[in-house]
C-alpha positions as CSV (number, residue, x, y, z in Angstrom):
1,X,1.1,17.5,-19.9
2,X,-0.4,20.6,-20.9
3,X,-2.7,22.5,-19.1
4,X,-5.5,20.9,-20.0
5,X,-3.8,17.1,-19.5
6,X,-3.4,16.4,-23.6
7,X,0.1,14.8,-24.3
8,X,3.1,16.8,-25.3
9,X,5.5,16.6,-28.0
10,X,9.9,16.7,-27.4
11,X,9.2,20.0,-29.3
12,X,6.6,21.5,-27.0
13,X,8.2,20.2,-23.7
14,X,11.5,22.1,-25.2
15,X,10.2,24.7,-26.9
16,X,10.0,27.4,-24.1
17,X,13.6,26.7,-23.3
18,X,14.6,27.9,-26.6
19,X,16.0,24.6,-27.3
20,X,15.7,22.9,-30.7
21,X,16.5,20.1,-32.1
22,X,19.8,19.8,-33.0
23,X,20.6,21.4,-29.2
24,X,18.4,18.3,-27.8
25,X,20.7,15.7,-29.7
26,X,23.8,17.4,-28.8
27,X,22.8,17.8,-25.1
28,X,21.8,14.3,-24.8
29,X,24.4,12.7,-27.0
30,X,21.4,11.3,-29.1
31,X,21.8,10.9,-33.1
32,X,19.4,13.7,-34.5
33,X,18.1,10.7,-36.7
34,X,16.6,9.6,-33.2
35,X,15.3,12.9,-32.0
36,X,14.0,13.9,-35.4
37,X,11.5,10.8,-35.2
38,X,10.2,11.7,-31.6
39,X,10.7,15.5,-32.0
40,X,6.7,16.3,-33.2
41,X,5.3,13.1,-31.9
42,X,2.8,13.3,-28.5
43,X,3.0,9.6,-28.3
44,X,6.9,9.4,-28.4
45,X,7.3,7.9,-24.7
46,X,5.8,5.0,-26.2
47,X,8.5,4.9,-28.8
48,X,11.4,5.6,-27.3
49,X,13.9,3.0,-25.7
50,X,14.3,3.1,-22.2
51,X,18.3,4.1,-23.0
52,X,17.4,7.1,-25.1
53,X,14.6,8.2,-22.5
54,X,17.2,8.3,-19.6
55,X,19.6,10.3,-22.1
56,X,16.9,13.0,-22.7
57,X,15.9,13.2,-18.5
58,X,19.7,14.3,-17.4
59,X,20.2,16.3,-20.1
60,X,16.7,18.3,-20.7
61,X,14.6,19.7,-18.3
62,X,11.7,19.2,-18.0
63,X,11.5,15.8,-19.4
64,X,11.4,13.3,-16.1
65,X,8.7,15.4,-14.7
66,X,6.6,15.3,-17.7
67,X,7.5,11.5,-18.4
68,X,6.6,10.6,-14.9
69,X,3.4,12.7,-14.8
70,X,2.6,11.5,-18.3
71,X,3.1,7.8,-16.8
72,X,0.8,9.0,-13.9
73,X,-2.2,10.2,-15.6
74,X,-2.2,7.4,-18.3
75,X,-2.5,4.6,-15.6
76,X,-5.3,7.1,-14.2
77,X,-7.2,7.8,-17.2
78,X,-7.0,3.7,-17.7
79,X,-8.4,2.9,-14.1
80,X,-10.9,6.0,-14.3
81,X,-12.7,4.6,-17.2
82,X,-12.3,0.4,-16.3
83,X,-13.8,1.1,-13.3
84,X,-16.8,3.5,-14.5
85,X,-17.7,0.2,-16.7
86,X,-17.9,-1.6,-13.4
87,X,-20.0,0.7,-11.7
88,X,-17.8,2.8,-9.5
89,X,-16.9,6.8,-9.9
90,X,-13.5,7.9,-9.3
91,X,-13.3,11.1,-7.3
92,X,-10.5,12.9,-8.9
93,X,-10.9,15.8,-6.5
94,X,-9.7,13.3,-3.5
95,X,-7.4,11.7,-5.6
96,X,-5.2,14.3,-7.0
97,X,-5.6,16.4,-3.5
98,X,-4.5,13.5,-1.4
99,X,-1.0,13.5,0.5
100,X,-0.7,10.0,-0.5
101,X,1.4,9.2,-3.0
102,X,-0.2,9.3,-6.3
103,X,1.3,5.7,-6.9
104,X,0.0,3.8,-4.1
105,X,-3.6,5.6,-4.8
106,X,-3.5,4.1,-8.3
107,X,-2.5,0.6,-7.3
108,X,-5.6,1.0,-4.9
109,X,-8.0,1.8,-7.6
110,X,-6.0,-1.2,-9.6
111,X,-7.2,-3.4,-6.3
112,X,-10.5,-1.9,-6.7
113,X,-11.0,-3.4,-10.4
114,X,-10.0,-6.9,-9.0
115,X,-12.4,-6.9,-6.4
116,X,-15.2,-5.6,-8.6
117,X,-14.8,-7.9,-11.1
118,X,-14.8,-10.8,-8.9
119,X,-11.7,-12.8,-10.2
120,X,-11.1,-15.2,-7.1
121,X,-7.5,-16.6,-8.8
122,X,-3.9,-16.4,-7.7
123,X,-3.2,-13.3,-9.2
124,X,-5.9,-11.4,-7.2
125,X,-5.0,-12.7,-4.0
126,X,-1.3,-12.1,-4.6
127,X,-2.3,-8.3,-5.6
128,X,-4.1,-7.6,-3.1
129,X,-1.8,-9.2,-0.6
130,X,0.7,-6.5,-1.8
131,X,-1.2,-4.1,0.7
132,X,0.3,-5.5,4.2
133,X,1.9,-2.4,4.8
134,X,1.3,1.4,6.4
135,X,1.7,3.2,3.2
136,X,-0.1,1.0,1.1
137,X,-3.0,0.5,4.0
138,X,-3.1,4.4,4.2
139,X,-4.2,4.1,0.8
140,X,-6.6,1.3,0.9
141,X,-8.5,3.1,3.4
142,X,-8.5,6.0,1.5
143,X,-10.4,3.6,-1.3
144,X,-13.1,2.3,0.9
145,X,-13.1,5.5,2.8
146,X,-17.1,7.1,2.6
147,X,-15.9,10.5,4.0
148,X,-16.4,12.9,1.2
149,X,-13.3,14.9,0.2
150,X,-11.3,12.2,1.4
151,X,-12.6,8.9,0.0
152,X,-11.2,7.8,-3.3
153,X,-14.7,6.6,-4.9
154,X,-17.9,8.9,-4.8
155,X,-19.9,5.7,-3.3
156,X,-17.9,3.1,-2.4
157,X,-20.8,0.4,-1.3
158,X,-20.9,-1.3,-4.4
159,X,-17.0,-1.9,-3.3
160,X,-18.4,-3.1,-0.1
161,X,-20.5,-5.7,-1.2
162,X,-17.9,-6.8,-4.1
163,X,-15.3,-7.8,-1.3
164,X,-17.9,-9.3,0.4
165,X,-18.6,-11.3,-1.9
166,X,-15.3,-12.2,-3.0
167,X,-13.5,-13.0,-0.1
168,X,-14.8,-16.8,0.8
169,X,-14.3,-17.6,-3.2
170,X,-11.0,-16.1,-2.7
171,X,-10.4,-18.4,0.1
172,X,-11.5,-21.8,-2.0
173,X,-9.8,-21.0,-5.0
174,X,-6.5,-20.1,-3.6
175,X,-5.3,-21.3,-0.3
176,X,-1.9,-19.8,0.2
177,X,0.0,-17.2,2.0
178,X,-1.0,-14.6,-0.4
179,X,-4.6,-15.9,0.4
180,X,-4.7,-15.3,3.9
181,X,-3.0,-11.8,3.8
182,X,-5.5,-10.8,1.0
183,X,-8.5,-12.3,3.0
184,X,-7.3,-10.4,6.3
185,X,-6.8,-7.0,4.1
186,X,-10.2,-7.1,2.7
187,X,-12.2,-8.2,5.8
188,X,-10.5,-5.3,7.9
189,X,-11.3,-2.3,5.3
190,X,-14.7,-3.4,5.3
191,X,-15.1,-4.3,8.8
192,X,-13.3,-1.1,9.8
193,X,-16.3,1.1,8.1
194,X,-18.9,-1.1,8.3
195,X,-18.3,-2.1,12.2
196,X,-19.7,-5.9,11.0
197,X,-17.6,-8.8,12.8
198,X,-16.7,-11.8,11.3
199,X,-19.8,-13.6,12.0
200,X,-21.8,-10.6,10.0
201,X,-19.8,-11.7,7.1
202,X,-20.2,-15.3,7.0
203,X,-16.7,-16.4,6.3
204,X,-15.7,-20.0,7.1
205,X,-12.2,-20.7,6.7
206,X,-9.9,-23.4,8.3
207,X,-7.4,-22.7,11.0
208,X,-4.0,-20.3,11.1
209,X,-6.1,-18.3,8.5
210,X,-9.3,-17.9,10.7
211,X,-7.1,-16.8,13.1
212,X,-5.5,-13.9,10.6
213,X,-8.7,-12.7,9.4
214,X,-10.3,-12.7,12.7
215,X,-7.7,-10.4,13.8
216,X,-8.4,-8.4,10.7
217,X,-12.2,-8.1,11.3
218,X,-11.5,-7.3,15.0
219,X,-8.9,-4.6,14.1
220,X,-11.0,-2.9,11.9
221,X,-14.3,-3.1,14.2
222,X,-12.4,-1.6,17.0
223,X,-11.6,1.4,14.9
224,X,-15.0,1.6,13.1
225,X,-17.1,0.9,16.3
226,X,-15.1,1.6,19.5
227,X,-16.3,-1.9,21.1
228,X,-14.5,-2.4,24.4
229,X,-16.0,-5.8,24.9
230,X,-14.9,-6.8,21.5
231,X,-11.4,-5.6,22.7
232,X,-11.6,-8.1,26.1
233,X,-12.7,-10.9,24.0
234,X,-9.9,-10.6,21.4
235,X,-7.4,-10.3,24.5
236,X,-9.3,-13.3,26.3
237,X,-8.8,-15.0,23.0
238,X,-5.3,-14.7,22.4
239,X,-4.5,-15.6,26.1
240,X,-6.5,-19.5,25.4
241,X,-5.2,-19.8,22.0
242,X,-1.0,-19.9,21.0
243,X,-2.0,-19.6,17.1
244,X,-3.6,-16.0,17.4
245,X,-1.1,-14.8,19.8
246,X,1.6,-15.6,17.8
247,X,0.0,-14.1,14.4
248,X,-0.7,-10.9,16.5
249,X,2.9,-10.8,17.2
250,X,4.1,-11.2,13.8
251,X,1.4,-8.7,12.5
252,X,2.4,-5.6,13.6
253,X,6.0,-5.5,12.8
254,X,5.6,-6.8,9.3
255,X,2.9,-4.6,8.7
256,X,5.8,-1.6,10.0
257,X,9.0,-3.7,7.7
258,X,10.8,-4.1,11.3
259,X,10.3,-7.7,10.4
260,X,10.2,-9.8,6.6
261,X,6.9,-10.9,5.7
262,X,7.6,-14.4,5.8
263,X,5.3,-17.2,4.9
264,X,5.2,-19.2,7.3
265,X,4.3,-16.4,10.3
266,X,7.6,-16.0,12.0
267,X,10.4,-13.7,13.7
268,X,13.7,-13.8,14.1
269,X,14.5,-14.3,17.6
270,X,16.6,-10.9,17.8
271,X,14.2,-7.8,16.6
272,X,13.9,-4.5,17.4
273,X,10.8,-2.7,17.0
274,X,11.6,0.7,16.1
275,X,9.1,1.3,13.2
276,X,6.2,-0.5,15.3
277,X,7.2,2.2,18.2
278,X,6.5,4.6,16.0
279,X,3.1,3.0,14.8
280,X,2.0,2.2,17.9
281,X,2.7,5.9,19.5
282,X,0.9,7.2,16.3
283,X,-2.4,5.5,16.9
284,X,-1.8,5.7,20.9
285,X,-3.3,9.4,20.0
286,X,-5.2,8.8,17.0
287,X,-7.4,5.9,18.0
288,X,-10.8,5.5,19.8
289,X,-10.6,4.2,23.6
290,X,-11.5,0.5,22.8
291,X,-8.3,0.6,20.3
292,X,-6.4,2.2,23.3
293,X,-7.5,-0.9,25.4
294,X,-6.2,-3.9,23.2
295,X,-3.0,-1.9,22.5
296,X,-2.2,-1.7,26.4
297,X,-3.8,-4.9,27.4
298,X,-2.8,-7.1,24.2
299,X,-0.3,-6.3,22.0
300,X,2.4,-3.8,24.0
301,X,2.9,-6.6,26.7
302,X,3.7,-8.5,23.6
303,X,5.7,-6.3,21.9
304,X,7.7,-6.2,25.0
305,X,8.5,-9.6,25.1
306,X,10.3,-9.7,22.0
307,X,11.8,-6.1,22.3
308,X,12.1,-4.5,26.0
309,X,13.3,-1.5,24.7
310,X,10.5,-0.8,22.3
311,X,12.9,0.2,19.7
312,X,14.2,2.6,22.0
313,X,11.3,4.4,22.8
314,X,9.8,3.4,26.0
315,X,10.4,6.6,27.9
316,X,8.2,8.3,25.0
317,X,5.7,5.3,25.6
318,X,5.1,5.9,29.1
319,X,4.6,9.7,28.8
320,X,2.1,8.7,25.3
321,X,0.1,6.3,28.0
322,X,0.0,9.0,30.5
323,X,-1.3,11.7,28.5
324,X,-4.0,9.4,26.5
325,X,-5.1,7.0,29.9
326,X,-6.0,10.2,32.2
327,X,-8.4,11.3,29.5
328,X,-10.2,7.8,29.2
329,X,-13.8,7.7,30.9
330,X,-13.8,3.7,31.1
331,X,-11.8,3.5,34.7
332,X,-10.7,-0.4,33.5
333,X,-9.2,1.1,30.5
334,X,-7.1,3.9,33.0
335,X,-6.5,1.0,35.0
336,X,-5.0,-0.7,32.3
337,X,-3.0,1.8,30.9
338,X,-1.5,2.8,34.9
339,X,-0.7,-1.3,35.3
340,X,1.5,-1.0,31.4
341,X,3.0,2.4,33.3
342,X,4.3,1.1,36.5
343,X,5.6,-1.9,34.7
344,X,7.4,0.1,31.8
345,X,8.9,2.5,34.6
346,X,10.3,-0.9,35.9
347,X,12.3,-1.2,32.1
348,X,13.2,2.4,31.5
């Protein structure tokens, strides 16, 4: 790309290196006639074959970098235009300044386009379901974030509204594994920002889908509202309802890719929670006290049943809980942390 973002021809890319058409042909192994057809055409990437592009990328400096930058910029510009047509303005400064991979962020913008268009189709469910994962979730969180300088949208309110409107219709149209994941993801993102609970969102969904969506809403609300009583109600619900506990146990390992995402929501009998341990340790330090209580009262005990070694990180877990627990103002949370630490010391 040029400084102003305009496409560049092959001759533009190679000019500063002092390479002419014949040089490029010789280094790449392509026929001069092939290079000639591409040489002065700023749309050459749309015309070059995959094999020829590989030859150019491997032999001419700058071609690979330009090709990726051009592809990303082209997709970005199309998404920005399409979202503007749906009433959303992309914050280009936040987009370009983010530490998250641009491809993940563009995928999040495309998810926004699906949501805004309100197409309750299998394709929409399938696309949104792909955001079940740590890196994808970070990108989607940036999409929904109302924080100036971090959020990908200048004002995400219309996205919140469209997400709430789409979710029930998505459920009625496509009850499937992907729809279960998609509903969880949508409601989680909305509740994380708004603090709204499931009852406020007004969904009516059956069985396992209700359980999984409830988890998404609860996690989002805990992060957004620091509601200890909500964390305690969720713990009691898991104790009383086996399907909730099973989905809770499945969620972290598949989110962190310790286990494969499975449509039957099952995990292998033998599983090391290495990536999960890393994520839990991060969350202990990063999230509020109510979420910490959820971790120590609900998820970590469940995880220890699956992997008593906790991915080989039990000593670090003890240290993290002692440090964080000591700073909690709520006596109940401190006591729960201390109880778990004593149990973990027996395993270490």
